[in-house]
C-alpha positions as a Markdown table, in Angstrom:
| # | Residue | x | y | z |
|---|---|---|---|---|
| 1 | Met | 0.0 | 0.0 | 0.0 |
| 2 | Ser | 1.4 | 3.4 | -1.0 |
| 3 | Glu | 2.1 | 6.2 | 1.6 |
| 4 | Thr | -0.9 | 8.2 | 0.2 |
| 5 | Ala | -3.2 | 5.2 | 0.5 |
| 6 | Thr | -2.1 | 4.5 | 4.0 |
| 7 | Ala | -2.8 | 8.1 | 5.0 |
| 8 | Thr | -6.2 | 8.0 | 3.4 |
| 9 | Glu | -7.1 | 4.8 | 5.2 |
| 10 | Ala | -6.0 | 6.2 | 8.5 |
| 11 | Leu | -8.1 | 9.4 | 8.1 |
| 12 | Arg | -11.1 | 7.3 | 7.1 |
| 13 | Glu | -10.7 | 5.1 | 10.1 |
| 14 | Arg | -10.4 | 8.2 | 12.4 |
| 15 | Ala | -13.5 | 9.7 | 10.9 |
| 16 | Leu | -15.5 | 6.5 | 11.6 |
| 17 | Lys | -14.3 | 6.5 | 15.2 |
| 18 | Leu | -15.1 | 10.1 | 15.7 |
| 19 | Asp | -18.6 | 9.7 | 14.3 |
| 20 | Ala | -19.2 | 6.7 | 16.5 |
| 21 | Ala | -18.2 | 8.7 | 19.6 |
| 22 | Asp | -20.2 | 11.8 | 18.5 |
| 23 | Pro | -22.9 | 12.7 | 21.1 |
| 24 | Leu | -24.8 | 14.6 | 18.4 |
| 25 | Ala | -24.7 | 11.8 | 15.8 |
| 26 | Asp | -28.3 | 10.8 | 16.3 |
| 27 | Arg | -29.5 | 14.3 | 15.2 |
| 28 | Arg | -28.6 | 13.5 | 11.6 |
| 29 | Glu | -31.6 | 11.1 | 11.5 |
| 30 | Leu | -33.9 | 14.0 | 12.1 |
| 31 | Phe | -33.1 | 15.6 | 8.7 |
| 32 | Ala | -34.0 | 14.8 | 5.1 |
| 33 | Leu | -30.6 | 14.1 | 3.5 |
| 34 | Asp | -29.3 | 12.1 | 0.6 |
| 35 | Asp | -26.0 | 10.2 | 0.1 |
| 36 | Gly | -24.1 | 13.4 | -0.8 |
| 37 | Val | -22.1 | 15.7 | 1.5 |
| 38 | Tyr | -24.1 | 18.9 | 2.2 |
| 39 | Leu | -21.7 | 21.6 | 3.3 |
| 40 | Asp | -23.9 | 24.6 | 2.5 |
| 41 | Gly | -26.0 | 24.8 | 5.6 |
| 42 | Asn | -24.5 | 28.2 | 6.3 |
| 43 | Ser | -26.5 | 29.4 | 3.3 |
| 44 | Leu | -29.6 | 27.1 | 3.6 |
| 45 | Gly | -30.1 | 24.6 | 6.3 |
| 46 | Ala | -31.3 | 21.1 | 5.5 |
| 47 | Leu | -35.0 | 20.2 | 5.9 |
| 48 | Pro | -35.9 | 18.6 | 9.3 |
| 49 | Ala | -37.8 | 15.4 | 8.2 |
| 50 | His | -40.9 | 16.0 | 10.4 |
| 51 | Val | -41.6 | 19.5 | 9.0 |
| 52 | Pro | -43.7 | 18.7 | 5.9 |
| 53 | Ala | -46.3 | 16.9 | 8.0 |
| 54 | Arg | -46.5 | 19.8 | 10.4 |
| 55 | Val | -46.8 | 22.3 | 7.6 |
| 56 | Gln | -49.5 | 20.1 | 6.1 |
| 57 | Asp | -51.5 | 20.5 | 9.3 |
| 58 | Val | -51.1 | 24.3 | 9.1 |
| 59 | Leu | -52.4 | 24.3 | 5.6 |
| 60 | Thr | -55.2 | 21.8 | 5.8 |
| 61 | Arg | -56.5 | 22.1 | 9.4 |
| 62 | Gln | -55.4 | 25.5 | 10.8 |
| 63 | Trp | -56.0 | 27.4 | 7.6 |
| 64 | Gly | -58.3 | 25.1 | 5.7 |
| 65 | Glu | -60.7 | 24.2 | 8.5 |
| 66 | Leu | -60.3 | 26.7 | 11.3 |
| 67 | Arg | -59.5 | 29.7 | 9.0 |
| 68 | Ile | -59.7 | 33.0 | 10.9 |
| 69 | Arg | -60.2 | 31.2 | 14.2 |
| 70 | Ser | -56.6 | 30.0 | 14.0 |
| 71 | Trp | -55.3 | 33.4 | 15.1 |
| 72 | Asp | -56.6 | 32.5 | 18.5 |
| 73 | Glu | -57.2 | 28.8 | 18.6 |
| 74 | Ser | -53.9 | 27.8 | 16.8 |
| 75 | Gly | -51.8 | 30.5 | 18.5 |
| 76 | Trp | -51.0 | 32.4 | 15.3 |
| 77 | Trp | -51.2 | 35.8 | 17.0 |
| 78 | Thr | -48.6 | 35.0 | 19.6 |
| 79 | Ala | -46.3 | 33.1 | 17.3 |
| 80 | Pro | -43.7 | 35.9 | 16.9 |
| 81 | Glu | -43.0 | 36.2 | 20.6 |
| 82 | Arg | -43.4 | 32.4 | 21.3 |
| 83 | Ile | -40.9 | 31.4 | 18.6 |
| 84 | Gly | -38.6 | 34.2 | 19.7 |
| 85 | Asp | -38.5 | 32.6 | 23.1 |
| 86 | Arg | -37.5 | 29.3 | 21.5 |
| 87 | Ile | -34.6 | 31.0 | 19.7 |
| 88 | Ala | -33.6 | 32.9 | 22.8 |
| 89 | Pro | -31.6 | 30.0 | 24.6 |
| 90 | Leu | -29.7 | 29.4 | 21.3 |
| 91 | Val | -28.3 | 33.0 | 21.4 |
| 92 | Gly | -28.0 | 33.3 | 25.2 |
| 93 | Ala | -31.0 | 35.5 | 25.8 |
| 94 | Ala | -33.7 | 35.4 | 28.5 |
| 95 | Ala | -37.3 | 35.1 | 27.4 |
| 96 | Gly | -39.2 | 38.2 | 26.3 |
| 97 | Gln | -36.4 | 39.9 | 24.3 |
| 98 | Ile | -36.7 | 38.3 | 20.9 |
| 99 | Val | -39.5 | 38.7 | 18.3 |
| 100 | Val | -39.6 | 36.8 | 15.1 |
| 101 | Gly | -40.8 | 38.4 | 11.8 |
| 102 | Asp | -39.8 | 40.2 | 8.7 |
| 103 | Ser | -36.4 | 39.7 | 7.0 |
| 104 | Thr | -32.9 | 40.3 | 8.3 |
| 105 | Ser | -32.6 | 43.4 | 6.2 |
| 106 | Val | -35.8 | 44.9 | 7.6 |
| 107 | Asn | -34.7 | 44.1 | 11.2 |
| 108 | Val | -31.3 | 45.7 | 10.6 |
| 109 | Phe | -33.1 | 48.8 | 9.5 |
| 110 | Lys | -35.3 | 48.8 | 12.7 |
| 111 | Ala | -32.3 | 48.1 | 14.9 |
| 112 | Val | -29.9 | 50.7 | 13.5 |
| 113 | Val | -32.5 | 53.5 | 13.4 |
| 114 | Ala | -33.8 | 52.7 | 16.9 |
| 115 | Ala | -30.2 | 52.5 | 18.2 |
| 116 | Ala | -29.4 | 55.9 | 16.8 |
| 117 | Arg | -32.5 | 57.3 | 18.6 |
| 118 | Ile | -31.4 | 55.5 | 21.8 |
| 119 | Ala | -27.9 | 57.0 | 21.6 |
| 120 | Gly | -29.4 | 60.5 | 21.7 |
| 121 | Glu | -28.4 | 64.0 | 20.6 |
| 122 | Gly | -24.8 | 64.9 | 19.9 |
| 123 | Arg | -23.8 | 61.6 | 18.3 |
| 124 | Asp | -24.0 | 61.6 | 14.6 |
| 125 | Glu | -21.8 | 58.7 | 13.4 |
| 126 | Ile | -22.8 | 55.1 | 12.6 |
| 127 | Leu | -19.8 | 52.8 | 12.4 |
| 128 | Val | -20.4 | 49.8 | 10.1 |
| 129 | Asp | -18.3 | 46.7 | 9.5 |
| 130 | Ala | -16.4 | 47.5 | 6.3 |
| 131 | Thr | -16.4 | 43.7 | 5.4 |
| 132 | Thr | -20.1 | 43.2 | 6.2 |
| 133 | Phe | -22.6 | 41.3 | 4.0 |
| 134 | Pro | -23.6 | 44.0 | 1.5 |
| 135 | Thr | -27.2 | 44.4 | 2.5 |
| 136 | Asp | -26.2 | 45.4 | 6.1 |
| 137 | Gly | -24.0 | 48.2 | 4.6 |
| 138 | Tyr | -26.8 | 49.3 | 2.2 |
| 139 | Ile | -29.3 | 49.4 | 5.0 |
| 140 | Ala | -27.0 | 51.2 | 7.4 |
| 141 | Ala | -26.2 | 53.8 | 4.8 |
| 142 | Ser | -29.9 | 54.4 | 4.2 |
| 143 | Ala | -30.6 | 54.6 | 7.9 |
| 144 | Ala | -27.8 | 57.2 | 8.2 |
| 145 | Arg | -29.3 | 59.3 | 5.5 |
| 146 | Leu | -32.7 | 59.2 | 7.1 |
| 147 | Thr | -31.5 | 60.1 | 10.6 |
| 148 | Gly | -28.9 | 62.7 | 9.6 |
| 149 | His | -26.0 | 60.6 | 10.6 |
| 150 | Arg | -22.7 | 59.9 | 8.9 |
| 151 | Ile | -21.7 | 56.4 | 7.9 |
| 152 | Val | -18.2 | 55.3 | 8.8 |
| 153 | Pro | -17.0 | 52.0 | 7.4 |
| 154 | Val | -14.4 | 50.3 | 9.6 |
| 155 | Ala | -12.8 | 46.9 | 9.9 |
| 156 | Pro | -14.0 | 45.2 | 13.1 |
| 157 | Ala | -10.5 | 45.0 | 14.6 |
| 158 | Asp | -10.2 | 48.8 | 14.2 |
| 159 | Val | -13.5 | 49.6 | 15.9 |
| 160 | Pro | -12.0 | 50.5 | 19.3 |
| 161 | Ala | -9.7 | 53.1 | 17.7 |
| 162 | Ala | -12.5 | 54.5 | 15.6 |
| 163 | Leu | -14.9 | 55.1 | 18.5 |
| 164 | Gly | -15.4 | 58.5 | 19.9 |
| 165 | Pro | -17.8 | 61.0 | 21.4 |
| 166 | Arg | -19.7 | 61.3 | 18.1 |
| 167 | Thr | -20.3 | 57.5 | 17.7 |
| 168 | Ala | -23.9 | 56.7 | 18.1 |
| 169 | Val | -24.2 | 53.1 | 16.8 |
| 170 | Val | -21.8 | 50.3 | 15.8 |
| 171 | Leu | -23.2 | 47.6 | 13.4 |
| 172 | Leu | -21.0 | 44.5 | 13.3 |
| 173 | Asn | -21.2 | 40.9 | 12.1 |
| 174 | His | -20.4 | 38.2 | 14.6 |
| 175 | Val | -19.0 | 35.9 | 11.9 |
| 176 | Asp | -17.6 | 37.2 | 8.6 |
| 177 | Tyr | -19.7 | 35.5 | 5.8 |
| 178 | Arg | -16.7 | 35.2 | 3.4 |
| 179 | Ser | -13.9 | 34.0 | 5.6 |
| 180 | Gly | -15.7 | 32.5 | 8.6 |
| 181 | Arg | -13.7 | 34.8 | 11.0 |
| 182 | Leu | -15.4 | 35.0 | 14.4 |
| 183 | His | -15.2 | 38.6 | 15.8 |
| 184 | Asp | -14.8 | 39.4 | 19.5 |
| 185 | Leu | -18.4 | 40.1 | 20.5 |
| 186 | Thr | -17.4 | 40.5 | 24.2 |
| 187 | Gly | -14.5 | 42.9 | 23.8 |
| 188 | Leu | -16.1 | 45.0 | 21.0 |
| 189 | Thr | -19.4 | 45.4 | 22.8 |
| 190 | Ala | -17.5 | 46.5 | 25.9 |
| 191 | Ala | -15.5 | 49.0 | 23.9 |
| 192 | Val | -18.7 | 50.4 | 22.2 |
| 193 | His | -20.3 | 50.8 | 25.7 |
| 194 | Ala | -17.2 | 52.5 | 27.1 |
| 195 | Ala | -17.5 | 55.1 | 24.3 |
| 196 | Gly | -21.2 | 55.6 | 25.2 |
| 197 | Ala | -22.5 | 54.1 | 22.0 |
| 198 | Val | -25.0 | 51.3 | 21.2 |
| 199 | Ala | -23.9 | 47.9 | 19.8 |
| 200 | Val | -26.0 | 46.1 | 17.1 |
| 201 | Trp | -24.8 | 42.6 | 16.1 |
| 202 | Asp | -25.7 | 40.5 | 13.1 |
| 203 | Leu | -25.8 | 36.9 | 14.1 |
| 204 | Cys | -26.7 | 35.3 | 10.8 |
| 205 | His | -23.6 | 33.1 | 10.7 |
| 206 | Ser | -23.3 | 32.3 | 14.4 |
| 207 | Ala | -26.8 | 31.6 | 15.8 |
| 208 | Gly | -27.1 | 27.8 | 16.0 |
| 209 | Ala | -23.4 | 27.2 | 15.4 |
| 210 | Leu | -21.8 | 28.6 | 18.5 |
| 211 | Pro | -22.5 | 30.3 | 21.8 |
| 212 | Val | -23.4 | 34.0 | 21.5 |
| 213 | Gly | -24.2 | 35.2 | 25.0 |
| 214 | Leu | -26.3 | 38.2 | 24.2 |
| 215 | Asp | -27.4 | 38.8 | 27.8 |
| 216 | Glu | -24.1 | 37.8 | 29.4 |
| 217 | His | -22.1 | 40.2 | 27.2 |
| 218 | Gly | -24.5 | 43.1 | 27.4 |
| 219 | Val | -25.4 | 43.4 | 23.7 |
| 220 | Asp | -28.0 | 46.1 | 23.1 |
| 221 | Leu | -29.7 | 44.9 | 19.9 |
| 222 | Ala | -29.1 | 42.0 | 17.5 |
| 223 | Val | -30.7 | 40.6 | 14.4 |
| 224 | Gly | -30.3 | 37.3 | 12.6 |
| 225 | Cys | -31.8 | 35.0 | 10.0 |
| 226 | Thr | -33.3 | 31.5 | 10.7 |
| 227 | Tyr | -32.7 | 29.7 | 7.4 |
| 228 | Lys | -29.0 | 28.8 | 7.9 |
| 229 | Tyr | -28.0 | 26.9 | 11.1 |
| 230 | Leu | -31.5 | 27.1 | 12.5 |
| 231 | Asn | -33.0 | 25.2 | 9.4 |
| 232 | Gly | -36.1 | 27.3 | 9.2 |
| 233 | Gly | -36.5 | 27.0 | 5.4 |
| 234 | Pro | -35.9 | 29.3 | 2.4 |
| 235 | Gly | -36.9 | 32.8 | 3.3 |
| 236 | Ser | -38.0 | 31.9 | 6.8 |
| 237 | Pro | -38.5 | 35.0 | 9.0 |
| 238 | Ala | -35.7 | 36.7 | 10.8 |
| 239 | Tyr | -35.6 | 37.8 | 14.4 |
| 240 | Leu | -34.9 | 41.0 | 16.4 |
| 241 | Tyr | -33.4 | 41.1 | 19.9 |
| 242 | Val | -33.9 | 44.1 | 22.0 |
| 243 | Ala | -32.3 | 43.9 | 25.5 |
| 244 | Glu | -34.9 | 44.4 | 28.2 |
| 245 | Arg | -33.2 | 47.5 | 29.5 |
| 246 | His | -33.8 | 49.2 | 26.1 |
| 247 | Gln | -37.3 | 48.1 | 25.3 |
| 248 | Ala | -39.1 | 51.1 | 26.8 |
| 249 | Ala | -36.9 | 53.4 | 24.7 |
| 250 | Phe | -37.0 | 51.3 | 21.5 |
| 251 | Asp | -38.6 | 53.6 | 19.0 |
| 252 | Ser | -39.1 | 51.6 | 15.8 |
| 253 | Pro | -38.9 | 53.4 | 12.5 |
| 254 | Leu | -41.6 | 51.0 | 11.2 |
| 255 | Pro | -44.5 | 51.3 | 13.7 |
| 256 | Gly | -47.2 | 49.0 | 12.5 |
| 257 | Trp | -50.6 | 47.9 | 13.7 |
| 258 | Asn | -49.1 | 44.6 | 15.0 |
| 259 | Ser | -46.8 | 46.6 | 17.4 |
| 260 | His | -49.5 | 48.8 | 18.7 |
| 261 | Ala | -50.5 | 48.5 | 22.4 |
| 262 | Asp | -54.1 | 48.0 | 21.3 |
| 263 | Pro | -53.8 | 46.6 | 17.7 |
| 264 | Phe | -57.5 | 46.1 | 17.3 |
| 265 | Gly | -58.4 | 49.5 | 18.6 |
| 266 | Met | -57.6 | 50.8 | 15.1 |
| 267 | Thr | -56.9 | 54.3 | 16.5 |
| 268 | Pro | -55.1 | 56.9 | 14.4 |
| 269 | Asp | -52.5 | 57.6 | 17.0 |
| 270 | Tyr | -49.7 | 55.1 | 17.6 |
| 271 | Ala | -49.0 | 53.8 | 21.1 |
| 272 | Pro | -46.2 | 51.1 | 21.2 |
| 273 | Ala | -46.8 | 47.8 | 22.8 |
| 274 | Asp | -44.7 | 46.7 | 25.8 |
| 275 | Gly | -41.8 | 44.3 | 25.5 |
| 276 | Ser | -40.5 | 42.6 | 22.4 |
| 277 | Ala | -43.8 | 43.1 | 20.6 |
| 278 | Arg | -42.5 | 46.6 | 19.8 |
| 279 | Gly | -40.4 | 45.0 | 17.1 |
| 280 | Arg | -43.4 | 43.8 | 15.2 |
| 281 | Val | -44.7 | 45.6 | 12.2 |
| 282 | Gly | -47.5 | 44.1 | 10.1 |
| 283 | Thr | -49.3 | 40.8 | 9.7 |
| 284 | Pro | -46.7 | 38.0 | 10.1 |
| 285 | Asp | -46.0 | 35.4 | 7.5 |
| 286 | Ile | -47.7 | 32.6 | 9.4 |
| 287 | Val | -46.9 | 29.6 | 7.1 |
| 288 | Ser | -43.2 | 30.4 | 7.1 |
| 289 | Met | -43.2 | 31.2 | 10.8 |
| 290 | Leu | -44.9 | 28.0 | 11.8 |
| 291 | Thr | -42.5 | 26.1 | 9.5 |
| 292 | Leu | -39.7 | 27.6 | 11.5 |
| 293 | Glu | -41.3 | 26.7 | 14.8 |
| 294 | Ala | -41.6 | 23.1 | 13.7 |
| 295 | Ala | -38.0 | 23.1 | 12.5 |
| 296 | Leu | -36.7 | 24.3 | 15.9 |
| 297 | Asp | -37.8 | 20.9 | 17.4 |
| 298 | Val | -34.5 | 19.5 | 16.3 |
| 299 | Trp | -32.8 | 21.6 | 19.0 |
| 300 | Asp | -34.8 | 20.1 | 21.8 |
| 301 | Gly | -32.3 | 18.7 | 24.3 |
| 302 | Val | -29.2 | 20.1 | 22.5 |
| 303 | Glu | -26.7 | 22.2 | 24.3 |
| 304 | Val | -25.0 | 25.0 | 22.2 |
| 305 | Asp | -21.7 | 24.2 | 23.9 |
| 306 | Ala | -21.8 | 20.7 | 22.5 |
| 307 | Val | -22.6 | 22.1 | 19.0 |
| 308 | Arg | -19.6 | 24.4 | 19.3 |
| 309 | Ala | -17.3 | 21.6 | 20.4 |
| 310 | Lys | -18.3 | 19.5 | 17.4 |
| 311 | Ser | -18.1 | 22.4 | 15.0 |
| 312 | Leu | -14.5 | 23.1 | 16.0 |
| 313 | Ala | -13.6 | 19.4 | 15.8 |
| 314 | Leu | -15.2 | 19.1 | 12.4 |
| 315 | Thr | -13.4 | 22.1 | 10.9 |
| 316 | Asp | -10.1 | 21.0 | 12.4 |
| 317 | Phe | -10.4 | 17.6 | 10.9 |
| 318 | Phe | -11.5 | 18.9 | 7.5 |
| 319 | Leu | -8.4 | 21.2 | 7.4 |
| 320 | Glu | -6.2 | 18.3 | 8.4 |
| 321 | Cys | -7.7 | 16.2 | 5.6 |
| 322 | Val | -7.2 | 19.0 | 3.1 |
| 323 | Glu | -3.6 | 19.4 | 4.1 |
| 324 | Ala | -3.1 | 15.6 | 3.7 |
| 325 | Tyr | -4.9 | 15.2 | 0.4 |
| 326 | Val | -4.8 | 18.4 | -1.6 |
| 327 | Pro | -1.6 | 19.1 | -3.7 |
| 328 | Ala | 0.6 | 21.8 | -2.1 |
| 329 | Gly | -0.2 | 25.3 | -3.1 |
| 330 | Arg | -3.6 | 24.6 | -4.7 |
| 331 | Val | -5.7 | 26.0 | -1.9 |
| 332 | Thr | -5.1 | 28.4 | 1.0 |
| 333 | Ser | -7.3 | 28.7 | 4.0 |
| 334 | Val | -8.6 | 32.2 | 4.8 |
| 335 | Thr | -10.4 | 30.9 | 7.9 |
| 336 | Pro | -8.5 | 31.6 | 11.1 |
| 337 | Ala | -6.8 | 28.6 | 12.6 |
| 338 | Ala | -7.3 | 29.9 | 16.2 |
| 339 | His | -10.6 | 28.5 | 17.6 |
| 340 | Ala | -11.4 | 31.8 | 19.3 |
| 341 | Glu | -11.4 | 33.4 | 15.8 |
| 342 | Arg | -13.3 | 30.7 | 13.9 |
| 343 | Gly | -17.0 | 30.3 | 13.1 |
| 344 | Ser | -18.4 | 27.1 | 11.7 |
| 345 | Gln | -17.2 | 27.3 | 8.1 |
| 346 | Val | -13.9 | 26.9 | 6.2 |
| 347 | Ala | -13.1 | 29.2 | 3.4 |
| 348 | Leu | -10.4 | 28.1 | 0.9 |
| 349 | Arg | -8.9 | 30.5 | -1.6 |
| 350 | Cys | -8.5 | 28.6 | -4.9 |
| 351 | Asp | -7.7 | 29.4 | -8.5 |
| 352 | Asp | -10.6 | 28.6 | -10.8 |
| 353 | Ala | -12.9 | 28.4 | -7.8 |
| 354 | Glu | -16.1 | 28.5 | -9.8 |
| 355 | Ser | -15.1 | 25.6 | -12.0 |
| 356 | Val | -13.9 | 23.6 | -8.9 |
| 357 | Met | -17.1 | 24.1 | -7.0 |
| 358 | Arg | -19.2 | 23.1 | -10.0 |
| 359 | Arg | -17.3 | 19.9 | -10.2 |
| 360 | Leu | -17.5 | 19.3 | -6.5 |
| 361 | Ile | -21.3 | 19.6 | -6.7 |
| 362 | Glu | -21.4 | 17.2 | -9.7 |
| 363 | Arg | -19.6 | 14.7 | -7.5 |
| 364 | Gly | -22.0 | 15.1 | -4.5 |
| 365 | Val | -20.1 | 17.5 | -2.4 |
| 366 | Val | -22.2 | 20.7 | -2.0 |
| 367 | Gly | -20.5 | 23.9 | -0.8 |
| 368 | Asp | -20.7 | 27.3 | -2.3 |
| 369 | Leu | -18.6 | 30.0 | -4.0 |
| 370 | Arg | -17.8 | 33.5 | -3.0 |
| 371 | Arg | -16.4 | 35.4 | -6.0 |
| 372 | Pro | -13.8 | 35.6 | -7.2 |
| 373 | Asp | -11.8 | 32.8 | -5.7 |
| 374 | Val | -13.3 | 31.5 | -2.4 |
| 375 | Leu | -14.7 | 28.0 | -1.9 |
| 376 | Arg | -16.9 | 28.1 | 1.2 |
| 377 | Phe | -17.8 | 25.0 | 3.2 |
| 378 | Gly | -20.2 | 25.2 | 6.1 |
| 379 | Phe | -20.2 | 22.6 | 8.9 |
| 380 | Thr | -23.6 | 22.2 | 10.5 |
| 381 | Pro | -22.9 | 20.0 | 13.5 |
| 382 | Leu | -26.5 | 18.7 | 13.8 |
| 383 | Tyr | -26.2 | 16.7 | 10.6 |
| 384 | Val | -22.6 | 16.9 | 9.2 |
| 385 | Gly | -20.3 | 14.2 | 10.4 |
| 386 | Phe | -16.5 | 13.5 | 10.3 |
| 387 | Ala | -16.9 | 11.0 | 7.4 |
| 388 | Asp | -18.5 | 13.8 | 5.5 |
| 389 | Ala | -15.5 | 16.1 | 6.2 |
| 390 | Glu | -13.0 | 13.4 | 5.1 |
| 391 | Arg | -15.0 | 12.6 | 1.9 |
| 392 | Ala | -15.3 | 16.3 | 1.0 |
| 393 | Ala | -11.5 | 16.9 | 1.3 |
| 394 | Arg | -10.7 | 13.7 | -0.7 |
| 395 | Val | -13.1 | 14.7 | -3.5 |
| 396 | Leu | -11.7 | 18.2 | -3.5 |
| 397 | Ala | -8.2 | 16.8 | -4.0 |
| 398 | Glu | -9.4 | 14.6 | -6.8 |
| 399 | Val | -11.1 | 17.5 | -8.5 |
| 400 | Leu | -8.0 | 19.7 | -8.2 |
| 401 | Val | -5.7 | 17.0 | -9.5 |
| 402 | Gly | -8.1 | 16.6 | -12.4 |
| 403 | Glu | -8.1 | 20.4 | -13.0 |
| 404 | Arg | -4.3 | 20.4 | -13.1 |
| 405 | Ala | -4.2 | 17.4 | -15.5 |
| 406 | Ala | -6.7 | 19.1 | -17.8 |
């Protein structure tokens, strides 16, 4: 047996042993998966297998039979807060601080404008992560124009030096969507507060993958999507976190009848509801919302710390396999090696990345591409195993050898 074959066999055996010892291994059975390797759960989580039947009940019984009565009898009206309370433990928040509804973009707008109002007079700068997902930047810039603030793009590591007496709001991503870099939520939030400003965090690439600790670390406001690591389905509603200490002062730029203190009073004057309901706007998307609620069942009995431990082990093992299998110089990891700086994905810089990812998908390994040259692999600990990581690295090597030969 050749040295390469021996190394491959050893890594395969290790993968099997790691999977056998994995305390989360049984969660995989809760998802509708095929024989491929799905490493794009950081874009769209896999379908929990029980969800279609639950959605069928929403359509046929709750809507089809009960119709309007379901707002009360099926709990439709209270769903945004009820589901928010189910998400809360996954991001380290006490009940009553998260409301589900609208898109991440809409919630970013609510949070940034409301944060600017909380910050008060004399502060006219909004600092925004210069490497952020584009929509966050677009929304922050629009919020700045509407509120008379100045937008200041800054790299997360440079935020402490950029803070000053004019800083009102700082909008940051917990995990960089391209590289998978995990930013220092604890330290940056403390620095923002020391400057007298308000911290808003985007949790899209961290919620459901690692501990967040919103309450513990004093985060003011946060937003996140639910269709990635939370597996809520395509376009599932996002959520908005408003720390309890800010709820009375939370002045939403989108006051709607659903966030009124007396929504059925239909009065011309607006009076905001108490608590997290202030983050509501209009009639919620009930079918998508209840799909999300059903999907969250896969988290019952799961500790986020266990998810984080497996995530780090998976990404470590994948990087080890890549180093063992992939020809030297063909890929370079842009994901930090240090655990404290790593989310739950691995991003590899690669020439001809688009062609490489297309061939990976053709061979049953599904990741995604971030132009121009980044292959991105998301590791969702509830359903991705160590054998998946080994296979993905091995197929990547085979594709890259084939690319070079061609």
